[in-house]
Structures are given as structure tokens and as C-alpha cells.
N, C-alpha and C positions, 0 to 999 in steps of 0.2 A: 664401545662408544655409542651414544644413539645418534641417532641420524641428525643433520643440521638442521632438517623442515620439521622435527619433532620439536615441541618446547619444552623445557626444563619441568620436571614433575610438580611444583610447586610454582611454576606461571599462571598469575592471576588470568591469563587465556585459555589456561587448560581449564581452571574452575569454570571461567565462565562456561566454557563448550560443555563441562557435564550437565551443567544447570540447565542449558538449551536443549541438550539432546534427551533430560528428562521432561521439560516441555512438549516434544517434538513426539515422544511417547507417550506422552497425555492425552494430547490431543486427536493419536491416529486410532485411539481406543473409544474417540468420539464420532470420528468420520473416517470411514476407511477408504482407501484408494485414493485419496486427495494430497499424497505426499510432497508433491512439486508444490503447491498450492500453502500447504501448512510452512514449507520452509523459505516460500517466499513473504508471507504473511511476517516472520520472525525475522527476515532479513529488513523488511519495513520499520520491524518496532525498535531492532539494533539501532539501525540508522536515522528514528525518528522523523519518520515519512509515511506520509498519506497511502492509500492503496485504493485502486480502483478496479473492482472485479466484476470483470465482464462472460456472465455464462445463462445458459436458460433457468429456469428456474426446478426445483426440485434437485439440487446439487450439493445441499445441505450448508451453503453460504454462511446462512444467519446462526443455524449451529455451531458451527466453526468458531465463529468470531465471539458469542455467547460463550463460550467453552473457553476460548482464550482469555477471554474478559477476568474468567473465574480464577484461572490458573494464575493472572498475573494481579489479583488482589485488586482489580481496578474497577468503580463505577462504571456502568455499561447503560446505555441506552439506545434503544431502536426507535427512529422515525421511517414511518411509509411517507414517504413522497409522491403528491396527489396534485394535480393540474390545479388544485381551487387551494394548495396551500400557502398560507401568509407567512411574511417574515418575522410576525411576534409569534407564531406558530413556533417557529424554532428559538429564536431569539429570548423571547417573554415580552412583558407587557409592563406598564404601569398603572397601577391600582390607587386611585384618589381614596384618602380617607377624613370623610367628614369632619372628622373627630380632633384632626392636626391642620386639618386646611392643606396637607401634603400628599406628594403621590409616592409610594412603594414602588418599588421594583421588584417584579415576581420572576425569577431567571426561569428559561425556558429549556427543553430538554438539550441541548445543545451545550448547557453547563455541566459537564461530565468530563470523564477519561478518554472512555471508548466508546466514539458514536458510529452507530451502524446504520447510514444513509442508505435505504433500502430504494432501489429503480429509482436513483437520483435524477437521470433527464427526465422523470416527471414534471420536474417542479420546474415553475416560471422563473424569469429573468431574475426578479426582486429578490426571492428567496435563493437564488443561485449565490448573488450579491453579498447577500449575508453571511452566506457559509463561506465564500470565499474570503472575508474579511476574518473571519474565525483561522480559517485554516492556515493565511498567511500571516495575518498581525497575533495572531493568539490571544483574541479577545473578540467582544461582541460588545456593540451599541445600542442599548435600550433608553430612547429617550435622550437627554443628556448626560446618562450614566452607561459609564464604562466597567465592562465588568471582565477582569484577566482568567484567561481560564486557565484548566492546573495546567503544571509543564509538561504531564502527562499525556493532552488531548493529543486523541489519533482519531482521526476520519478514515473508518472503512466504509467505500461506498461501492453500490451495487448497480448494472444495469443490466439490462435482455438484450441480446443481440439480434434478434430477429422481430423486434414489436416495435413499430415506431408509430402507431396511432397516438395520438395526446402525450405525445415525448416531445422533448426543447432539446437540442443538441447541446451539447456542453459548451459554451466559448472556450477558445484557445487558453486565454487566460486561467482559466479556472482550472483546464486539463494539464495547463504546466505545474501546476499546485503541488498533483501527484507524484510521488516519488516513482511508482510502479504503476502501470496497467498489465492485470493478469487477468489471460485468456482461459477459461476455467472448460473443461471438457467430460465427458461422460466417463467414468470408473471401467474399468474392465471387467472382463464377466464375472472371474476369481473374486474380486471388490465386491460386485454388486451381491455375489452370493454371501459375503463375508457379514456385508448388511442385516442380512436374516437374521443372524445369531447376537447381535448385539443387545443388550440386554433391557428389554420392557420398550423396546422402540416403537411402538406403537401405543403402548399406554402412558409414557412419560418423554416425550418430544425433546425437553427441555433439560440440560445439565442440571438444573437447580433439583429436578425432582430425580436425579437418579447419582449424583453424586457429591453428595451431603456429606458423606464420606471422607472424602478427597479434601485436603486442604492443600490450599494457594502453594504453588512453588516459591513464587517470586512476593516482593512487595512492591510498592509503587518506589520508594527510595531505594532499592535494587535494580528496578526497570533504568531509573537515571543514571547509577553508576553503571550499567552494561552500555548504555549510551556512551557515556564519555569513555569505556574504554573504548569501544569501537573506534572513537573519531581519534584513538591515539594511535592505530593500527597505521605501519610505515607503506608510503606509497611512491617508488622508486621514481625516479624523474624521467627513466625509459618509459614505465607505466602512463605516468601522467602524460606524455606526448602521444601514446599509442589512443589514450582515450581524447584528448584533444582534437588529434587525427579522424577520428571515429564518427565524432558531432561533427567537425567541420566539415567532412565529405556528405553528411547529410544535406547540408546548408550549400554548399558550394561544392557538386562532386568533379568537374572538370578538370581541377588543378589535379587529382589524384586520377586522374585517366580513366575516370568511370563514366558511361555514356547515358548517365541517368538522369542530368538536367531537367530533359522535357517529360519526364514523370514525377517533380516535386513541385509544387508550388512554395512551400513552405518547410524549411529546415529547422532542426532543435535548437533551443537558443541557449546563450552560455549557462542557463539553469542547468540545463541538461547535463553538462559536462561536471558541474559541482553535482549533480545529482545520483551520478555512473561511480563516482571516485566516495560516495557516501556508502552506494550498494555494495561496491564492491569491496571496501573495507567490512562490511556487514557479513557477506560471503565468506570474507578469510578466518571471520571468527569463526562460524560455523564449520569453517574446514580447519580449527585448529590451529591455527597460523596466526603468526604478528605481521603480517605482511601481506601485501596483494601481489597475484599474480596474474599475467594474462588470461587465465583460465577463469578468475574471478568476477573479471571484465567480460566475458564473452558470454558469461555462464546467464548474465544481467540483462548486457547492452539492449536485447527486444523490448524487456520490458520497462526497461528506462525510457526508451526512444518513441516506440508505435503510438503513442499518444499524444506525440511532441512535433511529429512531419504531417503534414497536409498535403497530400498526391493530389497529383492534375488528374484534371477531366481525360487527358492522353490515356493515362495509367489505368485511369478505372475503365475507358472505353476497351483497351487490352487485359482487361482483368488480372493485373497486376497489384498486388497488395502492399501493404507498408512493411508487412513482413519480410516479401521476398525481396524489396528495394533493401532491406536492413542486413538481409541476408548474403546480398552483392557487395554490399560496402564491408562487412564483416569477413568475406571471404576474399575481398580487394587487398583490405589494408594488412601491409607486414606487422608479425605479431612480432614484439621484441624478445 
């Protein structure tokens, strides 16, 4: 008799897990040594949430996102954010037609399914506001016309953690719209050696050039079905209470016996509670389960919460990072 943790052979969750496993294998042939990033991008895909990726240049972030869009058969656009970018460069513009005396709307590059916002923190406030509408409402406004974005609209944004000249810090309202903030580090030595053996890596840096013979693994309708399946994963009341306690401890640590109040200026919002449930469900599907465990929650708590907490000057002066504060919260809150 099979273990109760293993799903029945005909379970839709097992079928979805096999498909997702093939997707991970495909991406690992494109980008070597970034398995944690690949898995977190797929968690966000399944949960239907946007991702902020923080890492230095040269870690193949663009390469991975482009390959992911190709494997999902989703339209892909990349926008290089710069200080002189205008909202119309993102959302589109109105064009006057003298023959008819009317204005036609020409949609901008934001009207796509997978949008890579490269160096997002280089864009000024008006551009950030236009992107915020798209991320939150699933639509953009051009003049007096509203354009509804595809159901599969997905923002993957990057920012450089060490360069601050000519950048605009993202407002808390926009940071809160990202499901995950993922920190990307350098690959290990063996992975970096393996990169040199990727086919035609120097001559053909983009997936269109070297993967023409590989068919997409999913289509847009299947992506939507995967998200619906993920949303159906069971979350026990004890897990919900655990998630609520984690988020509330970041907001008001004193009732939980944590001496962290002087180090936190702003805790995570209730949107973080919902986001952590969504991410935990997606992680459960990756683990071939139809229910959430505390491990699913702890695996993604830092990625869901780190960009939603504002640390105090005192924490900064003492060299205490957001991740250290989250580590103390995760170690202290009892696991069900």
C-alpha cells in the first residue's frame, strides 16, 4: 500500500508535477547552477504572482526568463528601464488619424504575457505608477481607453543590489505587489565550469537561436489550469494559524516574546499573509502533494516577506538585515 503522502497514480497533481519537473529539466539545460531560482520562478508561475529578482549582472536572469516564456508558449517582451523612460513607452500611445479625425491606440510593450522589467528601479515615479496599475489591476490606461491584459500577464523584474546612482527606490505599495523577492547569488565552481559546455553559448546567447527544435511544454490554457489546480491545494487551519502568526510577528513582535520591535519600522501587510498561502500551495504542488505542510511555508517565507518589511535605523546601524529578523521570527514561532 502506498504512503499517505504519495498521491494516487491518476491524480491530477501527479500529472501536473510531472509536467513541472520537465519544465525544470528544460530550464536547467539553459541556465546552469540556478536551481533555487528556477524553482521559485515556477512557484510564482503556479501562484500567479509577480517576482522581483535581485542580483548582480551576468547571472543569466534574462536568458532564463526568455527560455521560460518559450517553454510556456507565452508572448515575451523585455523592457530596459532607464531614468528617461516615459509611461507611454510602457503602456502605449494615441495616434491621430487625419483621415477619420479620431485617435487610435497603439499598445505598448507592456501588453504581453511575460514582461521582463530589466533594472526596474531605474524608472521614475510616473513609470512605476503605470506599471503598478498593470500589476494590480491587470489593465493599462492609454488616454481614455482601457486595455485589458492577458490572464497570463506576469511581471518578472530585476534590480542590481550594488548600484544606486541613477536609481529610484521602489515604493512600498509597488513592492507589496510582488509575490516574491528572490536573491540570486553566484553559481558554484562546478556549475560555472559546466556553463562553458553549453551549446553555442558564445555565438547564440538567446534561446530562439539554439532551441528551435524544442516544442513548448505548455500552452497558455494549460498555465491557467495549473494555477487553478494550485489554488485548490488544501491548507489546514493549523497551517493558516502558523502563517498568520509569522506575518503578525513581523508587524508586532512583542506579543510573541520577540525583542525585535526596535528593529522594525513597518511590518508585512495582510496581503503578505495571502501571498504566503499562495506560495506555499505552489511549493506543495512542486513537492507532489495536494496539501500544505509547515516546510512549504518555511521554504518561501523569506522570499515572500523580505521586501514587505522596513527595518529601522537602529537595525541598520547594528548591521541587522531583514533576513536575519525573519530568521529569528521563523526560529521562534512554534511549528504546528
